[in-house]
C-alpha positions in Angstrom: -209.6 -51.0 18.1 -207.8 -53.8 18.0 -210.8 -54.7 20.0 -213.0 -55.5 18.4 -210.9 -57.8 15.9 -210.9 -61.3 16.1 -208.8 -62.8 18.6 -207.0 -64.6 15.4 -206.6 -61.9 14.0 -204.8 -59.8 17.2 -202.2 -62.9 17.4 -201.4 -62.4 13.5 -200.5 -58.9 14.5 -198.6 -59.6 17.0 -196.2 -61.9 14.9 -195.8 -59.5 12.6 -194.3 -56.8 14.4 -192.3 -59.3 16.1 -190.9 -60.2 13.4 -190.4 -56.7 12.0 -188.8 -56.1 15.3 -185.9 -58.7 14.2 -185.7 -58.2 11.1 -185.1 -54.2 11.1 -183.3 -53.9 14.9 -179.9 -55.9 14.9 -179.1 -54.3 18.4 -178.6 -56.4 21.1 -177.1 -57.4 24.2 -174.1 -60.0 24.9 -174.1 -61.0 28.7 -171.2 -63.3 28.9 -171.9 -66.7 26.4 -175.8 -65.5 26.6 -177.0 -63.1 23.9 -179.9 -61.2 23.8 -181.6 -58.9 20.9 -182.6 -55.7 22.6 -186.3 -54.3 21.3 -186.2 -51.2 22.4 -183.0 -48.9 23.6 -182.8 -45.0 24.5 -180.2 -42.9 26.6 -180.7 -44.5 30.5 -182.5 -47.8 29.5 -183.5 -50.9 27.9 -185.9 -53.2 26.8 -185.5 -57.3 25.9 -188.7 -59.7 25.0 -191.0 -61.2 28.3 -189.6 -65.0 27.7 -185.7 -64.0 28.7 -186.5 -63.4 32.2 -184.8 -60.5 34.2 -181.5 -62.8 33.8 -179.4 -59.6 32.9 -177.5 -58.2 36.0 -174.4 -56.0 36.5 -172.0 -55.2 33.2 -172.9 -56.0 29.9 -171.7 -55.6 26.5 -174.1 -54.1 23.8 -173.9 -54.5 19.9 -175.1 -53.7 16.5 -174.7 -56.6 15.2 -170.7 -57.6 14.9 -170.1 -53.7 16.2 -169.3 -53.1 19.7 -171.4 -50.1 20.7 -171.4 -49.6 24.3 -170.8 -51.1 27.9 -173.3 -50.4 30.1 -174.2 -51.0 33.9 -177.6 -52.1 34.5 -179.3 -52.2 37.7 -182.8 -52.3 37.9 -185.8 -54.5 35.9 -189.5 -54.5 35.6 -191.8 -56.3 33.9 -194.5 -53.9 30.8 -196.6 -56.6 29.3 -194.5 -58.5 26.8 -191.2 -56.9 27.6 -188.3 -56.5 30.2 -187.4 -52.6 30.8 -183.7 -52.3 32.0 -182.3 -48.9 33.7 -178.6 -48.2 33.1 -176.3 -47.1 36.4 -173.9 -46.4 33.4 -173.0 -46.4 29.8 -170.1 -45.5 27.8 -169.3 -45.7 24.4 -166.8 -48.3 23.3 -164.2 -46.1 21.3 -162.9 -47.7 17.9 -159.2 -46.6 18.3 -156.6 -46.6 21.4 -156.3 -43.4 23.7 -153.0 -41.4 22.8 -151.2 -39.2 24.9 -149.6 -36.9 22.5 -152.1 -34.2 20.5 -153.1 -35.3 16.5 -152.4 -33.3 14.3 -155.3 -31.5 12.2 -153.5 -32.8 8.8 -151.8 -36.1 8.3 -149.6 -37.0 4.9 -150.9 -40.4 3.6 -147.0 -41.6 3.6 -143.9 -40.0 2.8 -141.5 -39.5 -0.3 -138.3 -41.5 0.4 -135.0 -39.2 0.0 -133.3 -40.4 -3.4 
């Protein structure tokens, strides 16, 4: 259907699609000091814009805005149209709390009342 549209309309639709991706998706990947916005994300991979190139290699951090979500190891990349698709060797969620070496009870009081 898009092949029958004029070139200017197709370019406008592509620009609107890119703008919607940037507005709605806050996922980004951090590789050292470099930050790239993630276009698509799934269990064993992700994709970014092709104009960034396939610069990502090794261990990266994935964020949702300011919240740290995952650590991942990138092993492969291939270009598909206007995006580069990366494969993960592993993807681990980041814990927001420190690990403990004891069992936490189900009920924890909000505070203790001191004896008078």
